[in-house]
C-alpha positions in Angstrom: 55.3 13.9 -8.5 53.9 14.0 -5.0 50.3 14.6 -4.2 49.2 17.0 -1.5 45.5 17.2 -0.4 44.2 20.6 0.7 42.2 20.7 3.9 39.2 21.6 1.9 39.7 18.6 -0.4 39.9 16.2 2.5 36.8 17.6 4.1 34.9 17.6 0.8 35.9 13.9 0.2 34.7 13.0 3.7 31.4 14.7 3.2 30.8 13.2 -0.2 31.8 9.7 1.0 29.4 9.9 4.0 26.5 11.1 1.7 27.0 8.3 -0.8 27.2 5.7 2.0 23.9 7.0 3.3 22.4 6.5 -0.2 23.6 2.9 -0.5 26.1 0.9 1.5 29.3 0.6 -0.4 28.6 3.5 -2.8 30.9 5.8 -0.8 33.8 3.3 -1.5 32.9 3.2 -5.2 33.1 7.0 -5.2 36.5 7.0 -3.5 37.7 4.4 -6.0 36.7 6.6 -8.9 38.4 9.7 -7.3 41.5 7.6 -6.8 41.5 6.6 -10.5 41.2 10.3 -11.4 44.1 11.2 -9.1 46.2 8.4 -10.5 45.6 9.6 -14.0 46.5 13.1 -13.0 49.8 11.9 -11.4 50.6 9.9 -14.5 49.6 12.7 -17.0 49.4 15.9 -15.1 49.8 18.2 -18.1 47.2 16.6 -20.3 44.1 17.9 -18.5 42.3 21.1 -19.5 43.4 24.4 -18.1 40.3 26.0 -16.6 41.7 29.2 -15.3 45.1 30.6 -14.3 47.1 27.5 -13.3 44.2 25.3 -12.4 43.6 22.1 -14.4 40.6 19.8 -13.9 39.8 16.1 -14.3 36.2 14.9 -14.3 35.6 11.9 -12.0 34.0 9.0 -13.8 30.5 8.0 -12.7 30.1 10.8 -10.2 29.3 14.5 -10.6 32.7 15.6 -9.2 35.9 17.1 -10.6 39.4 17.1 -9.3 41.0 20.5 -9.7 44.7 20.9 -9.2 47.8 23.0 -9.7 51.3 21.8 -10.3 53.7 23.4 -7.9 57.3 22.2 -8.4 57.2 18.5 -7.8 53.9 18.6 -6.0 50.3 18.4 -7.2 47.9 20.3 -5.0 44.3 19.5 -5.5 40.7 20.1 -4.4 37.5 18.2 -5.0 34.5 20.0 -6.5 30.9 18.9 -6.7 29.8 19.8 -10.2 26.3 20.4 -9.1 27.4 23.5 -7.2 27.6 27.0 -8.6 30.7 27.0 -11.0 31.7 30.4 -9.5 32.6 28.4 -6.3 35.3 26.3 -8.0 38.5 26.0 -6.0 
């Protein structure tokens, strides 16, 4: 499977990284490592995660209040990053 980031996911990752780096130097990189672990798990086991609505599945990011939501489109996984502290109605 091939992973494709949405523009929104890339922007959300950049914003979250910058925020965590302002809190503590190096925390942003820890956040990115945890997101990368979640994405790797999705790529390895894309069908095992819970179906939230329609064709969107979600994986909770370890240690941080974020989830990775994704759809499987042919041989591509398209995903978005969601801050779980937001209104759930705003999910990707």
